[in-house]
N, C-alpha and C positions, 0 to 999 in steps of 0.2 A: 493546622490548615496545610494542605498539600499544594505544591506549586503546580501551575497549569501544565498539562501534558505529561506529567509523570505518573507512573503506576507503582504501587507498593510492590516490593520484592516478593512478599508473601503471596500476593495475587498472581504474579507471574508463575511462581513455583506451584501454586495450586492447580493451574491449568496445564502444567507440564506433564506430559505422558512419557514415561521412561521408555516404553516399547516403541511408540510412534515417533518420538523425537530424539532417538539415540544418536543421530548424526548432527544435531543442531546444538551449537555451543553458545551462540549469541542471540540476543533478543531480535536483532534485525533479520536474522536468518528465519526465525519463526514467523515474523511479520511478512517477509517476502514470500514465504511458502504459502501462508494463509491468503495473501493477496492473489497469488497465482491460482490457488484453489477456487477462490471466490469468482475470479474472472473466467474460470474454466480453461486455463492455459497452463496445466502442469508440465507440458512439454518444454516450456520456456521458464521454468521456475528459477533457474540461475539468474536470468535477467531481472526478475522481480526482487530477488535477494540483493543483487547489486544496486538496484534502484533504492531499496530500503536502506542500504548502507550509505549511499552517496547523496540522496535527495531528502530535503526536509520532510518530515512526516506529515506536516500540515498540507503540503502540496499533494502528496500521495493520497491522503484522506479525501481531499477535495475532489480529485480526479475519480477516485473510487466511488464517492457518493454521487457524482455526476452520472456515472455509468449505471449505478443502482437505480437512479431516478428516471433514466431514459427508458422509453417504451419502444418496442419493436426494433431492437438492436440486432443487426446481422452479426457483428463481430465485437464482442465486449473488449477484447484486448486492443483492437485497433482504435476504438473509441477512447479507451483509457489513455493510450499513448498520445493521441491527438490532443485530448484535454490537458494532459500533463505538459505537453509542449506549450500550449496556450497559457497555462498558469505560470510556467517558467519565464515566459516573455514578460509577464507583468501586465498591469492594466494598460489598456489602450488610451492614448492621449486624444482628446477631442480635436476634431478638425476645425481650424479657424477660418 
């Protein structure tokens, strides 16, 4: 039984493309690049790589899924960053 959130090394290596990924050394770099690609913001791929390195994967996935589920989005990157900030703040406490 695998621990939650972990991927087998063999699965990562299977998806690795030597020609396409020749400048990627770490898994977080690959994830950040794919995130930038999915959001249509390859111009800022270094930002997404840094986010993938520094921010828990669960928060990034939640923000990415929020953007994927949204309809009629003008700017996917802006919506992603907004949602990520909301998630980083944590759950709102109810007003008494």
